[in-house]
C-alpha positions in Angstrom: 159.9 -65.3 -12.1 157.3 -62.7 -12.0 156.4 -61.8 -15.5 155.7 -58.0 -15.9 154.0 -56.7 -19.0 153.5 -53.4 -20.2 152.6 -51.4 -23.4 154.2 -48.1 -24.2 155.3 -45.9 -27.0 158.7 -45.9 -28.7 158.3 -42.7 -30.8 154.9 -43.2 -32.4 155.1 -47.0 -32.5 153.6 -49.2 -29.6 155.7 -51.9 -28.1 154.7 -54.6 -25.7 157.3 -55.8 -23.2 157.3 -58.9 -21.0 159.4 -60.6 -18.2 161.8 -59.2 -15.8 165.0 -60.7 -16.7 167.2 -62.5 -19.0 168.8 -62.0 -22.8 166.6 -59.5 -24.8 164.4 -60.9 -27.3 162.1 -59.2 -29.9 159.4 -61.1 -31.5 157.9 -59.8 -34.6 154.5 -60.6 -35.9 153.5 -61.7 -39.6 150.9 -60.8 -41.8 152.1 -58.1 -42.7 149.6 -56.2 -40.4 148.7 -59.2 -38.2 149.4 -57.2 -35.1 149.1 -59.5 -31.9 149.6 -62.7 -33.6 153.0 -63.2 -32.0 151.6 -62.3 -28.5 151.4 -66.2 -27.6 155.1 -66.6 -28.4 156.1 -63.6 -26.4 154.1 -64.4 -23.4 155.5 -67.9 -23.6 159.2 -67.1 -23.8 158.9 -64.3 -20.9 159.5 -66.9 -18.5 163.2 -66.9 -19.5 163.8 -63.9 -21.5 163.0 -60.1 -21.7 160.8 -59.8 -24.8 159.6 -56.9 -26.8 156.6 -57.3 -29.1 156.6 -54.3 -31.8 153.4 -53.4 -33.2 154.5 -52.8 -36.8 153.3 -49.3 -38.5 149.8 -49.3 -40.1 149.0 -47.4 -43.3 148.3 -43.6 -43.5 150.5 -41.2 -45.3 153.2 -42.3 -47.5 152.9 -46.0 -48.8 154.5 -48.6 -46.5 157.8 -50.4 -47.6 160.0 -52.8 -46.3 162.6 -49.9 -45.4 159.8 -48.4 -43.5 159.5 -51.4 -41.1 163.6 -51.8 -41.1 163.9 -48.0 -39.9 160.8 -48.5 -37.2 162.6 -51.5 -35.7 165.7 -50.0 -35.9 164.4 -47.3 -33.8 163.1 -49.7 -31.3 166.3 -51.6 -31.0 168.5 -48.7 -30.4 166.1 -47.3 -27.9 165.5 -50.2 -25.8 168.5 -52.8 -26.2 170.9 -50.5 -24.4 173.7 -51.9 -26.8 172.6 -55.4 -26.0 172.4 -57.3 -29.4 169.1 -58.9 -29.2 167.6 -62.1 -30.5 164.8 -61.8 -33.4 162.2 -63.9 -33.7 159.9 -63.8 -36.6 156.8 -65.6 -37.5 155.9 -65.6 -41.1 156.2 -62.4 -42.6 157.9 -61.3 -39.4 160.8 -64.0 -40.1 161.0 -62.4 -43.5 161.4 -59.0 -41.9 163.8 -60.4 -39.2 166.1 -61.2 -42.2 165.8 -58.0 -44.1 166.6 -56.0 -40.7 169.5 -58.1 -40.2 170.8 -57.5 -43.8 170.6 -53.6 -43.1 172.0 -53.8 -39.6 174.0 -57.2 -39.1 176.1 -55.5 -36.2 173.0 -54.8 -34.1 171.5 -58.3 -33.6 172.2 -61.7 -32.1 170.5 -65.1 -33.2 167.6 -65.0 -35.3 164.6 -67.6 -35.6 162.2 -67.7 -38.5 159.0 -69.4 -37.8 157.0 -70.6 -40.6 159.1 -68.0 -42.9 157.4 -66.6 -46.1 158.6 -67.1 -49.4 161.7 -65.7 -51.5 161.2 -66.8 -54.9 158.3 -67.4 -57.5 158.8 -71.1 -57.2 158.0 -71.3 -53.6 155.0 -69.3 -54.0 153.7 -71.3 -56.7 154.2 -74.4 -54.4 152.2 -72.4 -51.5 149.3 -71.4 -54.2 148.9 -74.7 -55.3 148.9 -76.4 -51.9 146.2 -74.2 -50.9 144.2 -74.7 -53.8 144.5 -78.3 -53.3 143.4 -78.3 -49.4 140.3 -76.1 -50.4 139.0 -78.2 -52.9 139.4 -81.1 -50.7 137.9 -79.0 -48.0 140.7 -79.5 -45.6 142.3 -77.0 -43.1 144.3 -74.5 -45.1 147.2 -73.5 -42.6 146.6 -75.6 -39.2 146.8 -79.2 -38.5 145.3 -79.9 -34.8 145.1 -76.4 -33.2 144.6 -76.5 -29.5 141.2 -74.5 -28.8 142.6 -73.1 -25.7 145.4 -71.1 -27.6 143.9 -68.7 -30.4 145.5 -66.4 -32.6 145.3 -62.8 -31.1 145.2 -60.0 -33.7 144.6 -56.7 -31.4 143.5 -54.4 -34.3 141.2 -55.5 -37.4 143.6 -56.4 -40.3 144.9 -53.1 -41.8 144.4 -54.2 -45.5 146.2 -51.3 -47.1 149.2 -52.0 -44.6 149.2 -55.6 -45.8 149.1 -54.8 -49.4 151.8 -52.0 -49.3 154.5 -53.9 -47.2 153.8 -57.1 -49.3 154.0 -55.5 -52.9 157.1 -54.2 -51.9 158.8 -57.2 -50.7 157.7 -58.6 -54.1 159.4 -55.7 -55.8 162.5 -56.1 -54.0 162.8 -60.1 -54.7 162.0 -59.4 -58.4 164.6 -56.9 -58.4 167.0 -59.4 -57.0 167.8 -57.6 -53.5 166.4 -60.6 -51.6 167.6 -63.1 -50.7 171.0 -62.0 -52.2 171.4 -59.1 -49.5 171.3 -61.8 -46.5 174.7 -62.8 -47.4 176.2 -60.3 -45.0 174.2 -61.8 -42.0 176.7 -63.6 -39.6 174.2 -64.3 -36.8 173.1 -68.0 -36.3 169.7 -68.8 -38.2 167.3 -71.2 -37.0 164.3 -72.1 -39.2 161.2 -73.9 -37.4 158.6 -75.2 -39.6 155.7 -77.5 -39.5 155.2 -80.2 -42.1 151.6 -79.1 -42.8 152.5 -75.6 -43.3 151.6 -74.7 -46.8 154.7 -72.7 -46.9 157.1 -75.2 -48.4 160.0 -75.2 -45.7 162.4 -77.1 -47.1 162.1 -75.0 -50.5 162.2 -72.0 -48.7 165.3 -73.2 -46.8 167.1 -74.0 -49.9 166.4 -70.7 -51.5 168.2 -69.1 -48.4 171.0 -72.0 -47.7 173.5 -70.0 -50.5 173.0 -66.4 -48.8 173.3 -67.5 -45.0 176.4 -68.8 -43.6 174.7 -70.4 -40.5 171.5 -71.8 -41.1 169.4 -74.9 -38.9 166.5 -76.1 -40.2 164.2 -78.1 -37.8 160.6 -79.5 -38.9 157.7 -80.5 -36.7 155.5 -83.4 -37.8 151.6 -82.8 -37.5 152.0 -79.2 -37.2 150.9 -76.4 -39.5 152.1 -72.8 -40.1 151.7 -71.7 -36.2 153.6 -74.3 -34.2 152.6 -72.3 -30.7 149.1 -73.4 -31.1 149.6 -76.8 -32.3 148.6 -79.8 -30.3 151.3 -82.2 -31.3 154.0 -79.8 -31.7 153.6 -76.8 -29.1 155.7 -78.3 -26.5 158.6 -79.5 -28.6 158.4 -76.1 -30.5 159.1 -74.2 -27.4 161.8 -76.5 -25.9 163.4 -76.2 -29.1 163.2 -72.7 -29.6 164.2 -71.8 -25.8 167.2 -74.1 -25.8 168.7 -72.7 -29.1 168.0 -69.0 -28.0 169.8 -69.7 -24.8 172.7 -71.2 -26.1 173.6 -67.7 -27.3 173.1 -65.6 -24.0 173.0 -66.0 -20.0 169.8 -66.3 -18.8 168.8 -65.1 -15.4 
């Protein structure tokens, strides 16, 4: 299948699209504000799926919030899905946004894949901080286990620190107020967590915090793999086979 890639505006938001056929999949970058970080995932999936890669809104004007990003994503899905219920594939913060969006609009989306999902409680965040501190003290890699030199994280814009802080502070506020993860109980879509064993984000702890609120949750962990499986030497191939196979169960590919 010939890969077709283009960058366009949906309203005032940039969206990159890939692929010529197959079920629609929306890939969400992490950060917050790590625009372009999910590009290698979108590119790899484009041989099987039609892929949208939204560039999340930057700072300026009113402070950013989780609800702002949800509304932006909804505008894109309404404009581009044509009534189809797309899959959501989110990495890190993007995984958290995928769940937040699905909780607000459960009727609009299909399967949800969470890659290196972020934390939803103070205990998991304390574990993340302790892991990073210990690795720093030992001089170890903080996030990656064995990254491939030929595949790099691609951030299209310099990190928008204000967008990062505003968005993350609002997510923490919502967790403290008990909104998340409790709001995820309305989600009926199947959910797959994909996590590296070396990821400092404690995958099993995050999974356990989500399980009471998600009716269909699967967890897969990759050995010798850090926070970004798509760049990992020992996990990349298995990661993409697992993700592609799982997504394909929920729609006919062309």
